[in-house]
Structures are given as C-alpha cells and as structure tokens.
N, C-alpha and C positions, 0 to 999 in steps of 0.2 A: 641139642635145644639151643643153649647158651651161645653157640656160634650162629645158629642161624637167626637169633634175637639182635645180636651185634650186627651181624650183615645188613638185616632190614634197617637196622637204626642207622647206619652209616649211608645206606642207599638212601633214605629219607632225607638225611643231613645235606648230602650231595645234591639231591633234587632242590632243596631249599635254598641252598647256596648258589646252585646255577639259575633258579629262578630270580631271587635276588639282583644277582648280577646281571642278567638280561634286562630287568626293570630299570637298575641305576645305567646301565648301557644305554637303554632307550632314552631315560631321562639326562642323562648327560650328553646324549646326541642331539636331543631337542635342544637341551641348554646351549650346546656348542653351536649348533645353526643359528639359535636367536641371537647369540652375541654377535658372531661376526657379521649377519645381516645389519644389526643395530651399526655396528661400526662401519659398514661398508655404506650405509645411507648417511651416517655423518661424515665420514671421510667424502662421500661424493659432493654432499651440501657444500662443505668446506673448501672443497676445490673449484665448485661452482661459484662459490660465494668470492673466493680469491681471486677467480678468473674475471668476474664481474668488476672486481675492485681494482683491476689494473689501471694505475693511474695514468692519464696521458695529458702530457703538457703541451698547451698552445698558444697561438697569438692571433689576434682577430680585430675587428671592427664591431663594436658593438651597435646593433642596429636598434634594438628596441625592444619591449616586454609585449609578447604576443596574447598573453592571458596572464591571471594571477600567478599561474604556476609554471609558466615557460617564458622563454627570452630566446631571441635569435641574434646570431653572431655572424658575420661573414668572415670565412675563414679561406684559406689557401685552396680548399676543396669547393668552395663555393658558400652560401649560407646555410648553417645548419640551426636546428631547433635544439634547445637544451632545458631540460626539465630542473626546475630549481628546488634545492633541498631547504631545511631550515636556516642554515648559515649563508649560503649564497643568497636566501632571498632578502637578507638584510642587507648585504654587501653591492646589491644592485641598485640600492638607493641613492646611491651618490653618483651613477652613471648616468650621463647624456647619449643621445645618438650621435654617432661618428667617435665616439671616444675609442683611442686605441688601446686595446686590452689584453692582458696575459691571464690565463685561465687554466684550471686543472679540471678534470671531467673524467668519469668512467662509463663505460658502455653496460647496462644491467642484462639481466637474462631475457627481457623482453625487447632487448636491441635499442632501448632508449638512451641518449646521452644525459648523464647526470651531471650537473653542474656541481662541483664542491666548492672551487674558491673562484674569484675573478676580482682583478685588480686592474685600475687606470695606469697607462703605462705612463703617462705624462705626470705622474704624479712627482715626478723630480722637479717639474716647471713650479707645481704648487710649492714644494719646499723653497725653491728659489724667491718666489714671491714672498714669503715669510722670512727670509733671511736678508733683504734688502737693507743697507747701512746708508744713512746720511752723513756727509762728512763736510768740513770746510779745509782748505789748503791753499798754499801758492802755487800758480800753474807756471811750470818751470819750462814748457815747451813740448812740441811734438817730437818724438824719436824716429817714428817712421808712420804711414797713412794708417795704421792701425793700434797705433800706442803712444801714450803721453806719460810724461812725468809730472806728478805733483808732489809738493813739499807738504808731508802731513806731520802730525804730531810725532809719529814714529820717526820721521826722516823722511827722504825722498825715496817715493815709490812708482813705480811702472804701473799703468792701466791699460788694460785692453779697450777698445771702443766699440760699443754698439753701433748699428747702421744710423740711427737717430744721433747718437754722441759725436759721430764723426762730422755731422754738419754742423752741429752746434760749438765743436771746436774750432770752427773757421771764425768766430765772432769774438775768440778770448784773445787776452794779449797777455804776453809773458810777464811774469812778476806781479800779477793782479792776484788778488783774492778769488777764490772761485768756491761754489756749492755744488756738490755732486751726489748722486746716488749710484751706490755701486754694489755687486755681490759677489761672492767667491763661488768659483766653479773650478773644484779641484785645485792647483797651486795658482790659477790666474785669478786677478780682480779685475772685473769688468763694469766699465762704466755705462750706466744705462741713459742718465740724462746727466748735462754739466751747464752751468750757467755762471757767468761773473757777476760777484757779489758788488752790489752798487755802493 
C-alpha cells in the first residue's frame, strides 16, 4: 500500500512538472517570438532610416523658392525640387537666383529630396571683397604685361594686375608714388585698381 501511495505521488508530481514545463515553454516561446519581432521591426526601421539618410553631395544653380517649404535647384540631371528642413530653411535666406551652390541632401521613404545643407559657391569672392587692402608705394615699373613692381614699406614687391589695373598702369610714371587696392589670392598679390598720387 505504501509503495502504491509513493507511486501515485511520483506520478502526480511528474504531471505537475510537465504541465509547468509546457506552460513555461509556451510562455517562453511567446516571449521569444515577441522579442525577435520587435527587434526585427527596429532593425528594419533603422535600416530604412539609414538608407533614407544616405547623404548625396551635389553642385548646381539655385533657381529659387517654390513655396515656404521647398526650393528648386538646376542640377546636371535638370531642375530638381528639394524639401527644406529646419537648418536649410535658414541657409537659403542668403541665396539669390542664379547663385552657384554646393549642397547635401538625402532621399526619404516618400522619394522626396530633403535638403540638409546648402552653401553659395562664390563665397570665396565675398571673402576676397572683405580682405581688400589699400596701400601706397613707389611704382618701379612693369615686369611683364600682367605684373608690376612697387616699392612698399616691406620692400619691393611684385603684384599681378586685374584687367582694370592693366589699363590704369599705362598712365603711371616710374619713380612716382601710387595708391592701389589689392587682395591676396594664395601666394599672389593682385591689384584691382591703381592710380598715381598727385
């Protein structure tokens, strides 16, 4: 009788253990499915976002604003519309039609061109305008059709001539004081205008 009771007890315990095991397997299986699905969705979302955010660099001619949220740029592939984001909205304020621009954009999931940054290509010219220097010196003479020498405070220096300065140099006499405006372009000093001091 005692053996029978122990047998029943063991049988009951094994049923309970197997029942608990199957529940935990079911629960574990459900959890396992839920986690990978979530991860899979997140991975897909990330990969889609990463694909959408592949930045494209390009050059073009700024045509103008189509509406408050988009602009048109003439590219090598023809005119294209670009949607503005918060940053690029402020950057277009300094642009004028026909400005040469370099810009970065990406194509989003709706196949729209989203403009990230845009910059005027001729900004170097603006820097040149700001760095013009006015000086006086003694005109030593012309070295070649494009170059003259002027005795400055730092000693004799060679200057390249702009188109306008080439015509003005014809009026100068060697040994006379001159006033000139020039700018630096790399190692070169380029005179924009020059005149003899009276």
